[in-house]
C-alpha positions in Angstrom: 0.0 0.0 0.0 2.7 2.5 1.0 4.7 1.5 -2.1 1.8 2.5 -4.4 1.4 5.8 -2.6 5.1 6.5 -3.1 4.8 5.7 -6.8 1.9 8.1 -7.2 3.8 10.8 -5.3 6.9 10.2 -7.5 4.7 10.4 -10.6 3.3 13.7 -9.5 6.7 15.1 -8.7 8.0 13.9 -12.1 5.1 15.7 -13.9 5.8 18.9 -12.0 9.5 18.8 -12.7 9.2 17.7 -16.4 6.3 20.0 -17.5 5.1 22.6 -15.1 8.5 23.9 -13.8 10.0 24.6 -17.3 6.8 26.4 -18.4 6.8 28.5 -15.2 10.5 29.4 -15.6 9.9 30.4 -19.2 6.9 32.6 -18.3 8.9 34.3 -15.5 11.8 34.9 -17.9 9.3 36.5 -20.3 8.1 38.8 -17.5 11.8 39.7 -16.8 12.3 40.5 -20.5 9.1 42.6 -20.5 10.4 44.5 -17.5 13.7 45.3 -19.3 11.8 46.5 -22.4 9.6 48.8 -20.3 12.6 50.1 -18.4 14.4 50.9 -21.6 11.3 52.6 -23.0 10.7 54.7 -19.9 14.3 55.8 -19.6 14.5 56.7 -23.3 11.3 58.7 -23.2 12.1 60.5 -20.0 15.7 61.3 -21.0 14.4 62.6 -24.4 11.9 64.9 -22.6 14.5 66.1 -20.2 17.0 66.8 -23.0 14.6 68.5 -25.3 12.3 70.2 -22.8 9.1 69.2 -24.5 6.7 66.2 -25.4 5.1 65.8 -28.7 2.2 63.5 -29.5 4.6 61.4 -31.7 7.1 61.0 -28.8 4.4 59.8 -26.5 2.8 57.5 -29.0 6.2 55.9 -29.8 6.7 55.4 -26.1 3.4 53.6 -25.6 3.9 51.6 -28.8 7.3 50.3 -27.6 5.8 49.1 -24.3 2.8 47.5 -26.1 5.3 45.1 -27.7 5.3 43.2 -24.4 1.6 42.5 -24.8 0.9 43.8 -21.3 -1.4 46.7 -20.3 0.3 49.6 -18.5 -0.9 52.4 -16.3 1.3 55.4 -17.2 1.5 58.3 -14.6 3.3 61.4 -15.6 4.0 64.3 -13.3 5.4 67.7 -14.3 6.6 69.9 -11.3 7.2 73.5 -12.3 9.3 75.6 -9.8 7.7 78.9 -8.8 9.2 81.6 -6.7 6.7 83.5 -4.6 7.8 86.7 -2.7 7.1 87.0 1.0 4.5 89.6 1.9 2.8 90.5 5.1 -1.0 90.5 5.5 -0.8 94.3 4.9 0.9 93.8 1.5 4.4 94.8 2.7 7.3 93.0 1.1 9.2 91.1 3.9 12.2 90.1 1.8 13.0 86.7 0.5 11.0 84.2 -1.5 9.2 80.8 -1.0 10.0 78.1 -3.6 6.7 76.3 -4.5 6.0 73.7 -7.1 3.0 73.6 -9.3 2.2 70.0 -10.3 0.6 69.0 -13.6 -0.5 65.4 -14.1 -1.7 63.1 -17.0 -5.0 65.0 -17.5 -3.3 68.4 -18.2 -0.4 66.8 -20.2 -2.6 64.6 -22.4 -5.1 67.5 -22.9 -2.3 69.5 -24.5 -0.9 66.5 -26.6 -4.3 65.1 -27.6 -6.9 67.9 -27.4 -10.6 66.9 -27.8 -12.3 67.8 -31.0 -9.1 69.1 -32.5 -8.5 69.1 -36.3 -4.8 70.1 -35.9 -2.1 67.9 -37.3 -0.1 65.7 -34.9 3.0 67.8 -35.7 1.3 71.1 -34.9 3.3 73.4 -32.6 0.1 73.9 -30.5 0.2 70.2 -29.5 3.6 70.4 -27.9 3.7 70.2 -24.1 6.6 72.4 -23.0 8.8 72.5 -19.9 11.3 75.0 -18.6 14.8 74.3 -17.5 14.8 73.4 -13.8 11.3 71.7 -14.0 11.0 68.1 -12.9 9.4 65.4 -15.0 8.6 61.9 -13.6 7.0 58.9 -15.1 5.8 55.8 -13.3 4.7 52.8 -15.3 2.9 49.8 -13.8 1.3 46.8 -15.5 -2.4 46.4 -14.8 -3.0 43.0 -16.2 -1.9 39.7 -14.7 1.0 38.5 -16.7 1.3 34.8 -17.8 4.1 34.3 -15.3 2.0 35.8 -12.5 -1.0 33.6 -13.4 1.2 30.4 -13.5 2.7 31.3 -10.1 -0.8 31.9 -8.7 -1.9 28.5 -9.9 1.1 26.8 -8.3 1.0 28.7 -5.0 -2.7 29.5 -4.7 -1.8 33.2 -4.5 -4.8 34.7 -6.4 -4.9 37.7 -4.0 -1.4 38.8 -5.0 -1.2 42.2 -6.7 -1.2 42.5 -10.5 1.8 44.7 -10.6 4.8 42.7 -11.5 6.4 45.5 -13.6 6.8 48.8 -11.8 9.2 51.4 -13.2 9.6 54.9 -11.7 12.0 57.2 -13.4 12.4 61.0 -13.8 14.6 64.0 -13.1 15.2 67.6 -13.9 14.6 69.1 -17.3 18.0 70.2 -18.6 17.1 72.1 -21.8 14.5 74.1 -23.7 15.0 73.1 -27.3 11.7 74.4 -28.6 12.7 78.1 -29.0 
């Protein structure tokens, strides 16, 4: 009796090692490759924006198209922080000397409205559809996958971890805008 249980157990282990483990490894490797593709896409896009000082609809579309090659769905969050110097005044309106440095933040809604305005008949290359930065502004992009990748699904099947988060690929990247090349 115990010999037959051992044979069944050995057969199950053999099936796992021969079929399921290689498939899981290949799918996890595919997720790693997707992460590298997204990392390269994000760094190329952000560095281009920081070097040029603007975003065009073509730049953004190429960025999204490069990431779509991984066949995953991504949530792209862009943040533009513009530095503003506000003078110090008293309540009576008297200048107290000095300045406060404040940042105005602009997010996807404002950036995408400039790049892809609603009901616009302008050409994609129109100068009115360029989102411009100033030197010293900050631009950050965070990309997260929103779908469950095949590697995540296979790991969920093996470990019973259906409540694990979808995000397997998370890439935050950004920095200071270095140039204003649109003048």
